[in-house]
C-alpha positions in Angstrom: 42.1 -34.8 -16.2 41.1 -38.1 -17.4 44.1 -39.7 -16.4 43.8 -38.4 -12.8 40.4 -39.8 -12.7 41.6 -43.2 -13.9 44.2 -43.4 -11.1 41.5 -42.4 -8.5 39.4 -45.4 -9.8 42.3 -47.8 -9.6 43.2 -46.7 -6.2 39.5 -47.2 -4.9 39.5 -50.7 -6.4 42.9 -51.3 -4.6 41.4 -50.2 -1.2 38.1 -52.2 -1.6 40.0 -55.6 -2.5 42.9 -55.4 -0.4 44.2 -54.7 3.3 46.1 -51.4 3.6 49.9 -51.8 4.0 51.4 -50.6 7.3 53.4 -47.5 6.5 57.1 -48.1 6.5 56.9 -51.9 6.6 58.5 -53.9 3.9 56.2 -55.8 1.5 56.4 -58.4 -1.2 55.3 -56.8 -4.5 55.8 -59.6 -7.0 57.1 -63.2 -7.3 58.6 -65.5 -9.9 60.3 -68.7 -10.4 62.2 -70.9 -12.8 63.4 -74.3 -13.4 65.9 -76.3 -15.5 64.4 -78.2 -18.4 65.1 -81.8 -17.1 62.0 -82.9 -15.3 62.3 -85.9 -12.8 59.4 -88.1 -12.1 60.0 -89.6 -8.6 58.6 -93.2 -9.7 61.1 -93.3 -12.6 64.1 -91.8 -10.4 65.7 -95.0 -8.9 66.0 -96.7 -12.3 67.7 -93.7 -13.8 70.0 -93.0 -10.9 71.1 -96.6 -10.6 71.8 -96.8 -14.2 73.7 -93.5 -14.5 75.8 -94.2 -11.4 76.4 -97.8 -12.5 75.3 -99.1 -9.2 75.0 -103.0 -8.9 74.1 -103.0 -5.1 70.7 -104.4 -4.8 70.4 -103.3 -1.1 71.1 -99.5 -2.0 68.5 -99.9 -4.8 65.9 -101.0 -2.3 66.8 -98.4 0.3 66.5 -95.6 -2.3 63.1 -97.0 -3.7 61.8 -96.9 0.1 63.2 -93.4 0.5 61.5 -91.9 -2.7 58.1 -93.2 -1.4 58.4 -91.7 2.0 59.7 -88.3 1.0 56.2 -87.6 -0.7 57.8 -86.0 -3.6 56.3 -86.5 -6.9 58.2 -84.4 -9.4 61.4 -82.2 -9.6 63.7 -80.4 -11.9 67.3 -81.0 -12.1 70.3 -79.6 -14.0 72.0 -83.0 -14.4 71.2 -84.6 -17.7 72.3 -87.3 -20.1 74.3 -84.6 -22.0 76.2 -83.7 -18.9 77.0 -87.2 -18.0 78.4 -87.8 -21.4 80.5 -84.8 -21.3 81.8 -85.4 -17.7 81.6 -89.2 -17.0 83.8 -88.8 -14.1 80.9 -87.2 -12.1 79.5 -90.7 -11.9 82.8 -92.3 -10.7 83.5 -93.0 -7.2 86.6 -90.9 -5.8 87.1 -88.5 -8.8 88.4 -85.2 -8.1 85.7 -83.3 -10.0 84.9 -79.9 -8.1 86.5 -78.0 -11.1 84.0 -79.8 -13.4 81.1 -79.3 -11.1 81.5 -75.6 -11.1 81.8 -75.4 -14.6 78.2 -76.7 -14.8 76.9 -75.1 -11.6 78.0 -71.5 -11.9 76.4 -70.5 -15.0 73.3 -72.8 -14.4 72.5 -71.0 -11.4 72.7 -67.6 -12.9 70.7 -68.6 -15.8 67.9 -69.9 -13.6 68.1 -66.8 -11.4 67.8 -64.6 -14.4 64.8 -66.4 -15.7 63.1 -66.3 -12.3 64.1 -62.5 -11.8 62.6 -61.7 -15.3 59.3 -63.4 -14.5 59.3 -61.4 -11.2 60.0 -58.1 -12.8 57.3 -58.6 -15.4 54.8 -59.2 -12.7 55.9 -56.1 -10.8 55.4 -54.1 -13.8 58.1 -51.2 -13.2 61.1 -50.6 -15.0 64.4 -52.5 -14.3 66.0 -49.2 -13.7 63.8 -48.8 -10.5 65.6 -51.6 -8.7 68.0 -50.1 -6.2 69.2 -53.2 -4.4 69.8 -56.9 -5.1 70.1 -59.7 -2.6 71.5 -63.0 -4.0 71.3 -66.4 -2.3 72.8 -69.6 -3.1 74.6 -72.6 -1.8 75.4 -74.0 -5.1 78.2 -71.9 -6.9 81.6 -70.7 -5.8 83.5 -67.9 -7.6 84.7 -64.3 -7.4 83.1 -62.2 -8.3 79.7 -64.0 -7.2 76.6 -64.6 -9.0 75.1 -61.4 -7.7 77.3 -59.3 -10.1 76.6 -61.7 -13.2 72.9 -61.6 -12.3 73.0 -57.7 -12.1 74.8 -57.5 -15.4 72.4 -60.1 -17.1 69.4 -58.1 -16.0 71.0 -54.5 -17.0 70.5 -53.3 -13.5 72.0 -50.0 -12.7 75.8 -50.2 -11.9 75.2 -48.4 -8.5 72.7 -51.1 -7.4 73.4 -52.0 -4.0 74.6 -55.7 -3.9 74.3 -58.3 -1.1 75.5 -62.0 -1.6 74.5 -64.7 0.7 76.4 -67.9 0.3 76.1 -71.4 1.8 73.2 -70.8 4.1 71.3 -73.9 2.9 67.7 -74.5 3.5 67.1 -71.2 5.7 68.7 -68.8 3.1 65.4 -67.8 1.5 64.1 -66.5 4.7 67.4 -65.0 5.6 67.3 -63.2 2.2 63.8 -62.0 3.1 65.0 -60.7 6.5 68.0 -58.8 4.9 65.8 -57.5 2.2 63.4 -56.2 4.8 65.9 -54.3 6.6 67.3 -52.8 3.4 63.6 -51.7 2.3 62.7 -50.2 5.5 65.9 -48.3 6.2 66.2 -46.8 2.5 63.0 -44.8 1.7 61.9 -45.4 -1.9 64.0 -48.4 -2.4 63.1 -51.5 -4.4 65.0 -54.8 -3.5 65.4 -57.7 -6.0 65.9 -60.8 -3.9 66.7 -64.0 -6.0 67.6 -67.5 -4.7 69.0 -70.2 -7.0 70.3 -73.7 -6.4 71.5 -76.9 -8.0 72.4 -80.2 -6.9 75.4 -80.7 -9.1 77.8 -80.2 -6.3 76.5 -83.2 -4.4 75.7 -85.5 -7.2 77.9 -88.8 -7.0 77.3 -92.6 -7.0 75.9 -94.1 -3.8 77.8 -95.5 -1.1 77.1 -97.4 2.1 79.7 -95.1 3.8 77.4 -92.0 2.8 73.9 -92.9 3.7 72.7 -89.3 3.3 73.4 -89.3 -0.4 70.5 -91.5 -0.8 68.2 -89.1 1.1 69.6 -86.2 -1.1 68.9 -88.3 -4.3 65.2 -88.9 -3.2 64.5 -85.4 -1.9 66.4 -82.6 -3.3 65.6 -80.7 -6.6 66.9 -77.7 -8.6 65.3 -74.4 -9.4 65.3 -70.5 -8.6 62.8 -67.9 -7.3 62.6 -64.1 -7.0 60.7 -61.6 -5.3 60.6 -57.7 -5.2 60.4 -56.2 -1.9 59.6 -52.4 -1.0 58.0 -50.3 1.7 55.1 -47.8 1.1 54.2 -49.3 -2.2 52.6 -47.0 -4.7 49.0 -47.8 -4.8 47.4 -48.5 -8.1 51.0 -49.2 -9.7 52.3 -51.7 -7.2 50.1 -54.6 -5.7 51.8 -56.1 -2.5 50.4 -59.3 -1.3 52.4 -60.0 1.7 53.7 -57.5 4.5 56.9 -58.6 6.4 55.9 -57.3 9.7 58.7 -58.8 12.2 61.8 -61.2 11.5 63.9 -63.2 14.0 66.9 -65.6 13.4 67.9 -67.9 16.3 70.6 -70.7 16.5 70.4 -73.7 18.7 73.7 -73.8 20.7 75.6 -77.3 20.6 74.0 -78.2 17.2 76.7 -77.3 14.8 77.0 -81.1 13.7 73.5 -82.0 13.4 73.5 -80.7 9.8 77.0 -80.8 8.4 78.1 -79.9 4.9 81.8 -80.2 3.7 83.4 -79.1 0.5 86.0 -81.8 -1.0 87.7 -82.4 -4.3 84.7 -84.8 -5.2 82.1 -82.2 -4.3 80.0 -81.4 -1.2 79.2 -84.0 1.3 76.1 -83.5 3.5 75.5 -85.4 6.9 72.1 -85.1 8.5 71.6 -86.1 12.3 68.8 -88.3 12.9 67.9 -86.1 15.9 67.2 -83.2 13.5 63.4 -83.4 13.6 63.3 -83.8 17.4 65.6 -80.8 17.7 63.3 -78.7 15.8 60.2 -80.2 17.7 61.8 -79.3 21.0 62.4 -75.7 20.1 59.9 -74.4 17.6 56.9 -73.6 19.8 59.0 -71.0 21.8 60.4 -69.7 18.7 56.8 -69.4 17.1 55.5 -67.5 20.2 58.2 -65.0 20.1 56.9 -63.9 16.7 53.4 -64.1 17.4 53.8 -61.9 20.4 54.9 -59.0 18.1 51.2 -58.8 17.0 49.5 -60.0 20.2 48.6 -63.5 18.5 48.0 -66.6 20.7 46.2 -69.1 18.6 48.3 -71.2 16.1 45.1 -72.2 14.1 44.3 -68.6 13.6 47.5 -68.2 11.4 48.4 -69.2 7.9 51.7 -71.2 8.0 54.4 -70.8 5.1 57.1 -73.5 6.3 60.1 -74.7 4.4 59.4 -78.3 3.8 62.8 -79.7 4.6 61.2 -83.3 4.5 57.8 -84.6 5.6 58.8 -85.6 9.0 59.7 -82.0 10.0 56.1 -81.0 8.6 54.7 -83.8 10.5 56.4 -83.0 13.9 55.5 -79.3 13.6 51.9 -80.3 12.8 51.7 -82.3 15.8 53.5 -80.2 18.5 51.4 -77.2 17.5 48.2 -79.1 17.1 47.6 -77.6 13.7 44.4 -78.4 12.0 44.4 -80.5 8.7 45.4 -78.3 5.7 47.4 -75.6 7.6 50.5 -77.1 6.1 49.0 -77.9 2.7 51.0 -75.3 0.7 54.3 -76.5 2.2 53.3 -80.3 1.4 52.2 -79.2 -2.2 55.5 -77.4 -2.8 57.5 -80.4 -1.5 55.4 -82.8 -3.8 55.6 -80.5 -7.0 59.4 -79.4 -6.7 61.2 -81.4 -3.9 63.4 -79.6 -1.3 64.9 -76.9 -3.5 67.1 -75.5 -0.6 66.7 -71.7 -0.2 64.1 -71.4 -3.0 61.4 -73.6 -1.5 60.0 -71.1 0.8 58.8 -68.9 -2.2 57.2 -71.9 -3.9 55.3 -72.3 -0.6 54.4 -68.5 -0.6 53.2 -68.6 -4.2 50.6 -71.2 -3.4 49.8 -69.5 -0.4 49.0 -66.4 -2.2 46.5 -68.5 -4.1 44.8 -69.7 -1.0 44.8 -66.2 0.6 42.9 -64.7 -2.4 40.0 -66.9 -1.4 37.3 -65.4 0.9 38.0 -65.3 4.6 41.7 -65.9 4.3 43.8 -65.2 7.4 45.3 -62.0 8.1 48.5 -63.2 10.0 50.8 -66.0 9.3 54.3 -67.1 9.9 57.2 -68.1 7.5 59.6 -70.6 8.8 62.8 -72.2 7.8 65.4 -74.4 9.4 69.1 -75.1 8.4 72.6 -75.6 9.3 73.4 -74.3 12.9 70.8 -75.5 13.8 69.4 -72.2 12.8 65.8 -70.9 12.8 64.6 -68.2 10.5 61.1 -66.8 11.0 59.0 -63.9 9.8 55.7 -62.6 11.1 53.7 -62.0 8.0 50.4 -60.1 7.4 48.5 -61.0 4.1 47.4 -58.0 2.1 
């Protein structure tokens, strides 16, 4: 009887301090993150990068210094280290066929980070690992068969009948795609609990700077490494699970004729990215209509009545979004904070934004409704209408 009474008390506390989840809708039940041990301070990056790649071009160094200032990034984490360059000096040699070496580093690194992020998430969730029924694994940083989903499931000792989904090479919108897929699984499989994990490293794209590849410098100044994980499920067990965001409605959309605006190709020397200068403008021209589609699902009309969890692809995109939607100061603060602290970590970054957003929504008078947005190759828009619990 005393145990039953305790449960009643917990349930009452739960309802008094939280909004009730919508029956049947997927919710985020826990979140975790992980990073490699190498911390990069932005104000020291240029010196180290120029030294490690033996670059003697003063114009390239000056351009990288300017880029490092405009990205607004302060700190990042990276798998790349002095030890790796000593073992694989060819990674810093122009034109070396090094895809084999890069994958030898990247494949285990992303699973190691994914495992650490997943364990942190599962610890916060608090239920046995055997209760995970599905796993969604997202990465643009490894290539192998079987994929990282199986390695991660084995490392975590998940059930061998766990349903696995692997999402490869989606780039920056991969995290929100993972949320959409996990939402569908959770809502269509009563009682299921989905572990969604993203993990990324820039090892595949590390190379000496070249005037023929100007975007390499943007990548060097902006991107970082890390992993993130969330547990997603519908109809949470009150008093035992504590959802903080409800995934109310999800939409994906691509912009026809924009295939070459974000272009990534795998070569023997690694992966090579090109970004069109018109990317921020393309997003600005189409984002308002996209947001209105999501907001209409809940009858919402005012942008400033929402909270905004936006993937910070770079400061230019955030600035354009803030301007075109006439957002108040601070609406994109969580996105700017994640960019400053971690850089653009591709698919992971949306979860770092959400974790900061959770802190903000715990304060009094936090908004009930918000949007999670990400943009990537295609150009592809991913968006989820989110309800704060």
